[in-house]
N, CA, C, O and the ligand as a Tripos MOL2 file, in Angstrom:
@<TRIPOS>MOLECULE
protein
  261   259    66     0     0
PROTEIN
NO_CHARGES

@<TRIPOS>ATOM
      1 N          -4.9910   16.2560   -8.1780 N.3       1 MET1
      2 CA         -4.2810   15.9170   -6.9150 C.3       1 MET1
      3 C          -5.2060   15.1100   -5.9980 C.2       1 MET1
      4 O          -6.3900   15.4160   -5.8570 O.2       1 MET1
      5 N          -4.6510   14.1050   -5.3990 N.am      2 LEU2
      6 CA         -5.4500   13.2610   -4.5150 C.3       2 LEU2
      7 C          -5.6780   13.9290   -3.1670 C.2       2 LEU2
      8 O          -4.8550   14.7190   -2.7040 O.2       2 LEU2
      9 N          -6.7770   13.6080   -2.5600 N.am      3 THR3
     10 CA         -6.9660   13.9670   -1.1560 C.3       3 THR3
     11 C          -6.3470   12.8580   -0.3060 C.2       3 THR3
     12 O          -6.0470   11.7750   -0.8070 O.2       3 THR3
     13 N          -6.1620   13.1370    0.9690 N.am      4 CYS4
     14 CA         -5.6030   12.1150    1.8650 C.3       4 CYS4
     15 C          -6.5220   10.8980    1.9220 C.2       4 CYS4
     16 O          -6.0580    9.7630    2.0280 O.2       4 CYS4
     17 N          -7.8060   11.1430    1.8510 N.am      5 GLN5
     18 CA         -8.7660   10.0380    1.9020 C.3       5 GLN5
     19 C          -8.5950    9.1300    0.6850 C.2       5 GLN5
     20 O          -8.6010    7.9050    0.8020 O.2       5 GLN5
     21 N          -8.4430    9.7490   -0.4770 N.am      6 GLN6
     22 CA         -8.2400    8.9550   -1.6910 C.3       6 GLN6
     23 C          -6.9080    8.2160   -1.6440 C.2       6 GLN6
     24 O          -6.8080    7.0630   -2.0640 O.2       6 GLN6
     25 N          -5.8920    8.8900   -1.1300 N.am      7 ALA7
     26 CA         -4.5550    8.2810   -1.0860 C.3       7 ALA7
     27 C          -4.5420    7.0680   -0.1620 C.2       7 ALA7
     28 O          -3.9970    6.0230   -0.5150 O.2       7 ALA7
     29 N          -5.1360    7.2020    1.0110 N.am      8 THR8
     30 CA         -5.1240    6.0670    1.9380 C.3       8 THR8
     31 C          -5.9860    4.9230    1.4100 C.2       8 THR8
     32 O          -5.6970    3.7510    1.6530 O.2       8 THR8
     33 N          -7.0460    5.2770    0.6850 N.am      9 ARG9
     34 CA         -7.8680    4.2100    0.1110 C.3       9 ARG9
     35 C          -7.0810    3.4430   -0.9410 C.2       9 ARG9
     36 O          -7.1500    2.2160   -1.0110 O.2       9 ARG9
     37 N          -6.3320    4.1750   -1.7590 N.am     10 LEU10
     38 CA         -5.5030    3.5120   -2.7690 C.3      10 LEU10
     39 C          -4.4390    2.6370   -2.1120 C.2      10 LEU10
     40 O          -4.1460    1.5370   -2.5810 O.2      10 LEU10
     41 N          -3.8710    3.1370   -1.0260 N.am     11 LEU11
     42 CA         -2.8580    2.3450   -0.3240 C.3      11 LEU11
     43 C          -3.4550    1.0360    0.1780 C.2      11 LEU11
     44 O          -2.8170   -0.0150    0.1070 O.2      11 LEU11
     45 N          -4.6660    1.1060    0.6790 N.am     12 SER12
     46 CA         -5.3350   -0.1090    1.1460 C.3      12 SER12
     47 C          -5.6190   -1.0490   -0.0120 C.2      12 SER12
     48 O          -5.3950   -2.2550    0.0840 O.2      12 SER12
     49 N          -6.1160   -0.4870   -1.1090 N.am     13 GLU13
     50 CA         -6.4480   -1.3280   -2.2540 C.3      13 GLU13
     51 C          -5.2050   -1.9660   -2.8610 C.2      13 GLU13
     52 O          -5.2620   -3.0590   -3.4230 O.2      13 GLU13
     53 N          -4.0780   -1.2600   -2.7350 N.am     14 ALA14
     54 CA         -2.8340   -1.7910   -3.3040 C.3      14 ALA14
     55 C          -2.4160   -3.0780   -2.6030 C.2      14 ALA14
     56 O          -1.6090   -3.8390   -3.1380 O.2      14 ALA14
     57 N          -2.9570   -3.3290   -1.4120 N.am     15 GLN15
     58 CA         -2.6640   -4.5800   -0.7260 C.3      15 GLN15
     59 C          -3.3440   -5.7520   -1.4330 C.2      15 GLN15
     60 O          -2.8590   -6.8830   -1.3910 O.2      15 GLN15
     61 N          -4.4480   -5.4710   -2.0670 N.am     16 ASP16
     62 CA         -5.2510   -6.5500   -2.6430 C.3      16 ASP16
     63 C          -5.1320   -6.6650   -4.1500 C.2      16 ASP16
     64 O          -5.3590   -7.7310   -4.7220 O.2      16 ASP16
     65 N          -4.7780   -5.5710   -4.7800 N.am     17 ARG17
     66 CA         -4.7050   -5.6170   -6.2410 C.3      17 ARG17
     67 C          -3.5940   -4.6950   -6.7180 C.2      17 ARG17
     68 O          -3.1330   -3.8190   -5.9860 O.2      17 ARG17
     69 N          -3.1780   -4.9080   -7.9460 N.am     18 LYS18
     70 CA         -2.1510   -4.0510   -8.5120 C.3      18 LYS18
     71 C          -2.7900   -2.7660   -9.0040 C.2      18 LYS18
     72 O          -3.7840   -2.7930   -9.7300 O.2      18 LYS18
     73 N          -2.2100   -1.6360   -8.6020 N.am     19 LEU19
     74 CA         -2.7730   -0.3560   -9.0190 C.3      19 LEU19
     75 C          -2.4280   -0.0670  -10.4710 C.2      19 LEU19
     76 O          -1.3740   -0.4610  -10.9690 O.2      19 LEU19
     77 N          -3.3370    0.6290  -11.1370 N.am     20 ARG20
     78 CA         -3.0520    1.0710  -12.4950 C.3      20 ARG20
     79 C          -2.0380    2.2020  -12.4480 C.2      20 ARG20
     80 O          -1.8880    2.8750  -11.4290 O.2      20 ARG20
     81 N          -1.3480    2.4020  -13.5570 N.am     21 LEU21
     82 CA         -0.3380    3.4660  -13.6160 C.3      21 LEU21
     83 C          -0.9460    4.8200  -13.2950 C.2      21 LEU21
     84 O          -0.3330    5.6360  -12.6060 O.2      21 LEU21
     85 N          -2.1390    5.0560  -13.7880 N.am     22 LYS22
     86 CA         -2.7430    6.3590  -13.5520 C.3      22 LYS22
     87 C          -3.2140    6.5140  -12.1020 C.2      22 LYS22
     88 O          -3.6030    7.6040  -11.6810 O.2      22 LYS22
     89 N          -3.1760    5.4160  -11.3460 N.am     23 GLU23
     90 CA         -3.4330    5.5050   -9.9120 C.3      23 GLU23
     91 C          -2.1190    5.6160   -9.1420 C.2      23 GLU23
     92 O          -2.0290    6.2990   -8.1220 O.2      23 GLU23
     93 N          -1.0960    4.9200   -9.6640 N.am     24 GLN24
     94 CA          0.2000    4.9110   -8.9750 C.3      24 GLN24
     95 C           0.8450    6.2830   -8.9310 C.2      24 GLN24
     96 O           1.3740    6.6900   -7.8970 O.2      24 GLN24
     97 N           0.8050    7.0060  -10.0580 N.am     25 TRP25
     98 CA          1.5400    8.2730  -10.1170 C.3      25 TRP25
     99 C           0.9780    9.3350   -9.1900 C.2      25 TRP25
    100 O           1.7350    9.9470   -8.4370 O.2      25 TRP25
    101 N          -0.3270    9.5730   -9.2230 N.am     26 PRO26
    102 CA         -0.8700   10.5570   -8.2670 C.3      26 PRO26
    103 C          -0.5920   10.1510   -6.8300 C.2      26 PRO26
    104 O          -0.3530   10.9980   -5.9680 O.2      26 PRO26
    105 N          -0.6260    8.8370   -6.5770 N.am     27 LEU27
    106 CA         -0.3700    8.3670   -5.2240 C.3      27 LEU27
    107 C           1.0790    8.6530   -4.8230 C.2      27 LEU27
    108 O           1.3420    9.1240   -3.7160 O.2      27 LEU27
    109 N           2.0060    8.3670   -5.7210 N.am     28 LYS28
    110 CA          3.4120    8.6290   -5.4280 C.3      28 LYS28
    111 C           3.6430   10.1110   -5.1680 C.2      28 LYS28
    112 O           4.3500   10.4950   -4.2360 O.2      28 LYS28
    113 N           3.0290   10.9340   -6.0140 N.am     29 LEU29
    114 CA          3.1580   12.3780   -5.8370 C.3      29 LEU29
    115 C           2.6210   12.8070   -4.4800 C.2      29 LEU29
    116 O           3.2290   13.6170   -3.7810 O.2      29 LEU29
    117 N           1.4830   12.2540   -4.1250 N.am     30 HIS30
    118 CA          0.8710   12.6210   -2.8590 C.3      30 HIS30
    119 C           1.7770   12.2310   -1.6890 C.2      30 HIS30
    120 O           1.9300   12.9860   -0.7290 O.2      30 HIS30
    121 N           2.3700   11.0480   -1.7870 N.am     31 LEU31
    122 CA          3.2330   10.5830   -0.6970 C.3      31 LEU31
    123 C           4.4710   11.4710   -0.5520 C.2      31 LEU31
    124 O           5.0130   11.6200    0.5430 O.2      31 LEU31
    125 N           4.9140   12.0630   -1.6780 N.am     32 LEU32
    126 CA          6.0750   12.9400   -1.6140 C.3      32 LEU32
    127 C           5.7920   14.2110   -0.8190 C.2      32 LEU32
    128 O           6.6650   14.7490   -0.1370 O.2      32 LEU32
    129 N           4.5560   14.6730   -0.9240 N.am     33 ILE33
    130 CA          4.2480   15.9610   -0.2910 C.3      33 ILE33
    131 C           3.4820   15.8040    1.0160 C.2      33 ILE33
    132 O           3.2950   16.7750    1.7490 O.2      33 ILE33
    133 N           3.0380   14.5810    1.3110 N.am     34 CYS34
    134 CA          2.1930   14.4100    2.4930 C.3      34 CYS34
    135 C           2.8310   13.3930    3.4370 C.2      34 CYS34
    136 O           2.7850   12.1880    3.1880 O.2      34 CYS34
    137 N           3.4130   13.8780    4.5000 N.am     35 SER35
    138 CA          4.1230   12.9780    5.4140 C.3      35 SER35
    139 C           3.1490   12.0750    6.1670 C.2      35 SER35
    140 O           3.5090   10.9680    6.5680 O.2      35 SER35
    141 N           1.9310   12.5410    6.3570 N.am     36 GLY36
    142 CA          0.9330   11.7300    7.0540 C.3      36 GLY36
    143 C           0.6450   10.4470    6.2990 C.2      36 GLY36
    144 O           0.6480    9.3640    6.8830 O.2      36 GLY36
    145 N           0.3960   10.5650    5.0000 N.am     37 CYS37
    146 CA          0.0880    9.3890    4.1980 C.3      37 CYS37
    147 C           1.3320    8.5390    3.9700 C.2      37 CYS37
    148 O           1.2460    7.3150    3.8760 O.2      37 CYS37
    149 N           2.4840    9.1910    3.8810 N.am     38 ASP38
    150 CA          3.7170    8.4310    3.7300 C.3      38 ASP38
    151 C           3.9370    7.5640    4.9720 C.2      38 ASP38
    152 O           4.3640    6.4140    4.8700 O.2      38 ASP38
    153 N           3.6440    8.1210    6.1210 N.am     39 HIS39
    154 CA          3.7720    7.3600    7.3580 C.3      39 HIS39
    155 C           2.7790    6.2000    7.3750 C.2      39 HIS39
    156 O           3.1080    5.0910    7.7970 O.2      39 HIS39
    157 N           1.5690    6.4710    6.9130 N.am     40 PHE40
    158 CA          0.5460    5.4270    6.8180 C.3      40 PHE40
    159 C           1.0360    4.2860    5.9250 C.2      40 PHE40
    160 O           0.8470    3.1120    6.2460 O.2      40 PHE40
    161 N           1.6700    4.6430    4.7970 N.am     41 ARG41
    162 CA          2.1830    3.6280    3.8830 C.3      41 ARG41
    163 C           3.2580    2.7750    4.5710 C.2      41 ARG41
    164 O           3.2950    1.5560    4.4000 O.2      41 ARG41
    165 N           4.1270    3.4240    5.3460 N.am     42 GLN42
    166 CA          5.1790    2.6770    6.0380 C.3      42 GLN42
    167 C           4.5760    1.6980    7.0390 C.2      42 GLN42
    168 O           5.0660    0.5810    7.2030 O.2      42 GLN42
    169 N           3.5110    2.1290    7.7040 N.am     43 GLN43
    170 CA          2.8500    1.2230    8.6470 C.3      43 GLN43
    171 C           2.2270    0.0380    7.9220 C.2      43 GLN43
    172 O           2.2850   -1.0960    8.3960 O.2      43 GLN43
    173 N           1.6290    0.3170    6.7650 N.am     44 MET44
    174 CA          1.0320   -0.7650    5.9780 C.3      44 MET44
    175 C           2.1070   -1.7630    5.5500 C.2      44 MET44
    176 O           1.9080   -2.9750    5.6400 O.2      44 MET44
    177 N           3.2400   -1.2510    5.0870 N.am     45 ASP45
    178 CA          4.3370   -2.1340    4.6790 C.3      45 ASP45
    179 C           4.7930   -2.9880    5.8470 C.2      45 ASP45
    180 O           5.0180   -4.1900    5.7050 O.2      45 ASP45
    181 N           4.9260   -2.3510    7.0030 N.am     46 PHE46
    182 CA          5.3800   -3.0680    8.1850 C.3      46 PHE46
    183 C           4.3920   -4.1730    8.5470 C.2      46 PHE46
    184 O           4.7830   -5.3080    8.8210 O.2      46 PHE46
    185 N           3.1090   -3.8250    8.5450 N.am     47 LEU47
    186 CA          2.0860   -4.8060    8.9020 C.3      47 LEU47
    187 C           2.0600   -5.9600    7.9120 C.2      47 LEU47
    188 O           1.9010   -7.1200    8.2910 O.2      47 LEU47
    189 N           2.2200   -5.6220    6.6390 N.am     48 ARG48
    190 CA          2.1670   -6.6630    5.6240 C.3      48 ARG48
    191 C           3.3340   -7.6360    5.7880 C.2      48 ARG48
    192 O           3.1720   -8.8490    5.6560 O.2      48 ARG48
    193 N           4.5180   -7.0800    6.0790 N.am     49 GLN49
    194 CA          5.6760   -7.9430    6.2730 C.3      49 GLN49
    195 C           5.5240   -8.8070    7.5170 C.2      49 GLN49
    196 O           5.8650   -9.9900    7.5100 O.2      49 GLN49
    197 N           5.0100   -8.2050    8.5820 N.am     50 ALA50
    198 CA          4.8020   -8.9520    9.8180 C.3      50 ALA50
    199 C           3.7970  -10.0610    9.5730 C.2      50 ALA50
    200 O           3.9580  -11.1840   10.0510 O.2      50 ALA50
    201 N           2.7600   -9.7300    8.8230 N.am     51 CYS51
    202 CA          1.7210  -10.6850    8.4880 C.3      51 CYS51
    203 C           2.3050  -11.8580    7.7180 C.2      51 CYS51
    204 O           2.0400  -13.0210    8.0210 O.2      51 CYS51
    205 N           3.1080  -11.5210    6.7100 N.am     52 ARG52
    206 CA          3.6960  -12.5460    5.8640 C.3      52 ARG52
    207 C           4.6090  -13.4540    6.6800 C.2      52 ARG52
    208 O           4.6630  -14.6660    6.4720 O.2      52 ARG52
    209 N           5.3260  -12.8300    7.6150 N.am     53 ARG53
    210 CA          6.3060  -13.5850    8.3820 C.3      53 ARG53
    211 C           5.6390  -14.5660    9.3420 C.2      53 ARG53
    212 O           6.1360  -15.6690    9.5690 O.2      53 ARG53
    213 N           4.5070  -14.1450    9.9000 N.am     54 TYR54
    214 CA          3.9360  -14.9560   10.9720 C.3      54 TYR54
    215 C           2.7420  -15.7960   10.5450 C.2      54 TYR54
    216 O           2.3170  -16.6850   11.2830 O.2      54 TYR54
    217 N           2.2080  -15.5330    9.3890 N.am     55 SER55
    218 CA          1.0570  -16.3390    8.9930 C.3      55 SER55
    219 C           1.5340  -17.7250    8.5760 C.2      55 SER55
    220 O           2.5900  -17.8710    7.9600 O.2      55 SER55
    221 N           0.7620  -18.7180    8.9120 N.am     56 VAL56
    222 CA          1.1670  -20.0940    8.6610 C.3      56 VAL56
    223 C           0.9870  -20.4500    7.1890 C.2      56 VAL56
    224 O           1.8910  -20.9900    6.5520 O.2      56 VAL56
    225 N          -0.1850  -20.1430    6.6650 N.am     57 ALA57
    226 CA         -0.4470  -20.4840    5.2750 C.3      57 ALA57
    227 C          -1.1680  -19.3390    4.5790 C.2      57 ALA57
    228 O          -2.3940  -19.3520    4.4670 O.2      57 ALA57
    229 N          -0.4180  -18.3510    4.1120 N.am     58 PRO58
    230 CA         -1.0580  -17.2460    3.3860 C.3      58 PRO58
    231 C          -1.7250  -17.7640    2.1280 C.2      58 PRO58
    232 O          -1.1840  -18.6420    1.4550 O.2      58 PRO58
    233 N          -2.8940  -17.2310    1.8020 N.am     59 PRO59
    234 CA         -3.6770  -17.7210    0.6530 C.3      59 PRO59
    235 C          -2.9350  -17.6030   -0.6730 C.2      59 PRO59
    236 O          -3.1260  -18.4160   -1.5770 O.2      59 PRO59
    237 N          -2.0780  -16.5730   -0.7810 N.am     60 ASN60
    238 CA         -1.3720  -16.3980   -2.0570 C.3      60 ASN60
    239 C           0.1080  -16.7200   -1.9160 C.2      60 ASN60
    240 O           0.9520  -16.0730   -2.5350 O.2      60 ASN60
    241 N           0.4210  -17.7230   -1.0990 N.am     61 ALA61
    242 CA          1.8100  -18.0850   -0.8920 C.3      61 ALA61
    243 C           2.4560  -18.4930   -2.2110 C.2      61 ALA61
    244 O           1.8690  -19.2230   -3.0100 O.2      61 ALA61
    245 N           3.6690  -18.0070   -2.4200 N.am     62 GLY62
    246 CA          4.3780  -18.3720   -3.6320 C.3      62 GLY62
    247 C           3.9610  -17.5310   -4.8100 C.2      62 GLY62
    248 O           4.4700  -17.7180   -5.9150 O.2      62 GLY62
    249 N           3.0520  -16.6160   -4.6010 N.am     63 ASP63
    250 CA          2.5720  -15.7680   -5.6700 C.3      63 ASP63
    251 C           3.6360  -14.7740   -6.1100 C.2      63 ASP63
    252 O           3.9200  -14.6100   -7.2960 O.2      63 ASP63
    253 N           4.2220  -14.1040   -5.0890 N.am     64 ALA64
    254 CA          5.2660  -13.1310   -5.3750 C.3      64 ALA64
    255 C           6.6120  -13.6750   -4.9140 C.2      64 ALA64
    256 O           6.6820  -14.6120   -4.1180 O.2      64 ALA64
    257 N           7.6410  -13.0910   -5.4110 N.am     65 GLU65
    258 CA          9.0260  -13.4160   -5.0640 C.3      65 GLU65
    259 C           9.5080  -14.7880   -5.5540 C.2      65 GLU65
    260 O          10.6570  -15.1590   -5.3150 O.2      65 GLU65
    261 ZN         -2.1320   12.6900    2.5550 Zn       66 ZN66
@<TRIPOS>BOND
     1     1     2 1
     2     2     3 1
     3     3     4 2
     4     3     5 am
     5     5     6 1
     6     6     7 1
     7     7     8 2
     8     7     9 am
     9     9    10 1
    10    10    11 1
    11    11    12 2
    12    11    13 am
    13    13    14 1
    14    14    15 1
    15    15    16 2
    16    15    17 am
    17    17    18 1
    18    18    19 1
    19    19    20 2
    20    19    21 am
    21    21    22 1
    22    22    23 1
    23    23    24 2
    24    23    25 am
    25    25    26 1
    26    26    27 1
    27    27    28 2
    28    27    29 am
    29    29    30 1
    30    30    31 1
    31    31    32 2
    32    31    33 am
    33    33    34 1
    34    34    35 1
    35    35    36 2
    36    35    37 am
    37    37    38 1
    38    38    39 1
    39    39    40 2
    40    39    41 am
    41    41    42 1
    42    42    43 1
    43    43    44 2
    44    43    45 am
    45    45    46 1
    46    46    47 1
    47    47    48 2
    48    47    49 am
    49    49    50 1
    50    50    51 1
    51    51    52 2
    52    51    53 am
    53    53    54 1
    54    54    55 1
    55    55    56 2
    56    55    57 am
    57    57    58 1
    58    58    59 1
    59    59    60 2
    60    59    61 am
    61    61    62 1
    62    62    63 1
    63    63    64 2
    64    63    65 am
    65    65    66 1
    66    66    67 1
    67    67    68 2
    68    67    69 am
    69    69    70 1
    70    70    71 1
    71    71    72 2
    72    71    73 am
    73    73    74 1
    74    74    75 1
    75    75    76 2
    76    75    77 am
    77    77    78 1
    78    78    79 1
    79    79    80 2
    80    79    81 am
    81    81    82 1
    82    82    83 1
    83    83    84 2
    84    83    85 am
    85    85    86 1
    86    86    87 1
    87    87    88 2
    88    87    89 am
    89    89    90 1
    90    90    91 1
    91    91    92 2
    92    91    93 am
    93    93    94 1
    94    94    95 1
    95    95    96 2
    96    95    97 am
    97    97    98 1
    98    98    99 1
    99    99   100 2
   100    99   101 am
   101   101   102 1
   102   102   103 1
   103   103   104 2
   104   103   105 am
   105   105   106 1
   106   106   107 1
   107   107   108 2
   108   107   109 am
   109   109   110 1
   110   110   111 1
   111   111   112 2
   112   111   113 am
   113   113   114 1
   114   114   115 1
   115   115   116 2
   116   115   117 am
   117   117   118 1
   118   118   119 1
   119   119   120 2
   120   119   121 am
   121   121   122 1
   122   122   123 1
   123   123   124 2
   124   123   125 am
   125   125   126 1
   126   126   127 1
   127   127   128 2
   128   127   129 am
   129   129   130 1
   130   130   131 1
   131   131   132 2
   132   131   133 am
   133   133   134 1
   134   134   135 1
   135   135   136 2
   136   135   137 am
   137   137   138 1
   138   138   139 1
   139   139   140 2
   140   139   141 am
   141   141   142 1
   142   142   143 1
   143   143   144 2
   144   143   145 am
   145   145   146 1
   146   146   147 1
   147   147   148 2
   148   147   149 am
   149   149   150 1
   150   150   151 1
   151   151   152 2
   152   151   153 am
   153   153   154 1
   154   154   155 1
   155   155   156 2
   156   155   157 am
   157   157   158 1
   158   158   159 1
   159   159   160 2
   160   159   161 am
   161   161   162 1
   162   162   163 1
   163   163   164 2
   164   163   165 am
   165   165   166 1
   166   166   167 1
   167   167   168 2
   168   167   169 am
   169   169   170 1
   170   170   171 1
   171   171   172 2
   172   171   173 am
   173   173   174 1
   174   174   175 1
   175   175   176 2
   176   175   177 am
   177   177   178 1
   178   178   179 1
   179   179   180 2
   180   179   181 am
   181   181   182 1
   182   182   183 1
   183   183   184 2
   184   183   185 am
   185   185   186 1
   186   186   187 1
   187   187   188 2
   188   187   189 am
   189   189   190 1
   190   190   191 1
   191   191   192 2
   192   191   193 am
   193   193   194 1
   194   194   195 1
   195   195   196 2
   196   195   197 am
   197   197   198 1
   198   198   199 1
   199   199   200 2
   200   199   201 am
   201   201   202 1
   202   202   203 1
   203   203   204 2
   204   203   205 am
   205   205   206 1
   206   206   207 1
   207   207   208 2
   208   207   209 am
   209   209   210 1
   210   210   211 1
   211   211   212 2
   212   211   213 am
   213   213   214 1
   214   214   215 1
   215   215   216 2
   216   215   217 am
   217   217   218 1
   218   218   219 1
   219   219   220 2
   220   219   221 am
   221   221   222 1
   222   222   223 1
   223   223   224 2
   224   223   225 am
   225   225   226 1
   226   226   227 1
   227   227   228 2
   228   227   229 am
   229   229   230 1
   230   230   231 1
   231   231   232 2
   232   231   233 am
   233   233   234 1
   234   234   235 1
   235   235   236 2
   236   235   237 am
   237   237   238 1
   238   238   239 1
   239   239   240 2
   240   239   241 am
   241   241   242 1
   242   242   243 1
   243   243   244 2
   244   243   245 am
   245   245   246 1
   246   246   247 1
   247   247   248 2
   248   247   249 am
   249   249   250 1
   250   250   251 1
   251   251   252 2
   252   251   253 am
   253   253   254 1
   254   254   255 1
   255   255   256 2
   256   255   257 am
   257   257   258 1
   258   258   259 1
   259   259   260 2
@<TRIPOS>SUBSTRUCTURE
     1 MET1         2 RESIDUE 1 A MET
     2 LEU2         6 RESIDUE 1 A LEU
     3 THR3        10 RESIDUE 1 A THR
     4 CYS4        14 RESIDUE 1 A CYS
     5 GLN5        18 RESIDUE 1 A GLN
     6 GLN6        22 RESIDUE 1 A GLN
     7 ALA7        26 RESIDUE 1 A ALA
     8 THR8        30 RESIDUE 1 A THR
     9 ARG9        34 RESIDUE 1 A ARG
    10 LEU10       38 RESIDUE 1 A LEU
    11 LEU11       42 RESIDUE 1 A LEU
    12 SER12       46 RESIDUE 1 A SER
    13 GLU13       50 RESIDUE 1 A GLU
    14 ALA14       54 RESIDUE 1 A ALA
    15 GLN15       58 RESIDUE 1 A GLN
    16 ASP16       62 RESIDUE 1 A ASP
    17 ARG17       66 RESIDUE 1 A ARG
    18 LYS18       70 RESIDUE 1 A LYS
    19 LEU19       74 RESIDUE 1 A LEU
    20 ARG20       78 RESIDUE 1 A ARG
    21 LEU21       82 RESIDUE 1 A LEU
    22 LYS22       86 RESIDUE 1 A LYS
    23 GLU23       90 RESIDUE 1 A GLU
    24 GLN24       94 RESIDUE 1 A GLN
    25 TRP25       98 RESIDUE 1 A TRP
    26 PRO26      102 RESIDUE 1 A PRO
    27 LEU27      106 RESIDUE 1 A LEU
    28 LYS28      110 RESIDUE 1 A LYS
    29 LEU29      114 RESIDUE 1 A LEU
    30 HIS30      118 RESIDUE 1 A HIS
    31 LEU31      122 RESIDUE 1 A LEU
    32 LEU32      126 RESIDUE 1 A LEU
    33 ILE33      130 RESIDUE 1 A ILE
    34 CYS34      134 RESIDUE 1 A CYS
    35 SER35      138 RESIDUE 1 A SER
    36 GLY36      142 RESIDUE 1 A GLY
    37 CYS37      146 RESIDUE 1 A CYS
    38 ASP38      150 RESIDUE 1 A ASP
    39 HIS39      154 RESIDUE 1 A HIS
    40 PHE40      158 RESIDUE 1 A PHE
    41 ARG41      162 RESIDUE 1 A ARG
    42 GLN42      166 RESIDUE 1 A GLN
    43 GLN43      170 RESIDUE 1 A GLN
    44 MET44      174 RESIDUE 1 A MET
    45 ASP45      178 RESIDUE 1 A ASP
    46 PHE46      182 RESIDUE 1 A PHE
    47 LEU47      186 RESIDUE 1 A LEU
    48 ARG48      190 RESIDUE 1 A ARG
    49 GLN49      194 RESIDUE 1 A GLN
    50 ALA50      198 RESIDUE 1 A ALA
    51 CYS51      202 RESIDUE 1 A CYS
    52 ARG52      206 RESIDUE 1 A ARG
    53 ARG53      210 RESIDUE 1 A ARG
    54 TYR54      214 RESIDUE 1 A TYR
    55 SER55      218 RESIDUE 1 A SER
    56 VAL56      222 RESIDUE 1 A VAL
    57 ALA57      226 RESIDUE 1 A ALA
    58 PRO58      230 RESIDUE 1 A PRO
    59 PRO59      234 RESIDUE 1 A PRO
    60 ASN60      238 RESIDUE 1 A ASN
    61 ALA61      242 RESIDUE 1 A ALA
    62 GLY62      246 RESIDUE 1 A GLY
    63 ASP63      250 RESIDUE 1 A ASP
    64 ALA64      254 RESIDUE 1 A ALA
    65 GLU65      258 RESIDUE 1 A GLU
    66 ZN66       261 GROUP 0 **** ****
């Protein structure tokens, strides 16, 4: 089982790289039982979307979607 520290670190790293399956599952499990980290994830998603929307030239534009 992940600690909150490990979970938030994985959430941060997921912004920069694709997580391995063996990292994704413990993280998903942790988010199910830990509202604090789930809230942190929602904030990260919000920030990332805001960032994408307002940045003029993101370095990886056209990479996803
Ligand atoms: Zn947690």
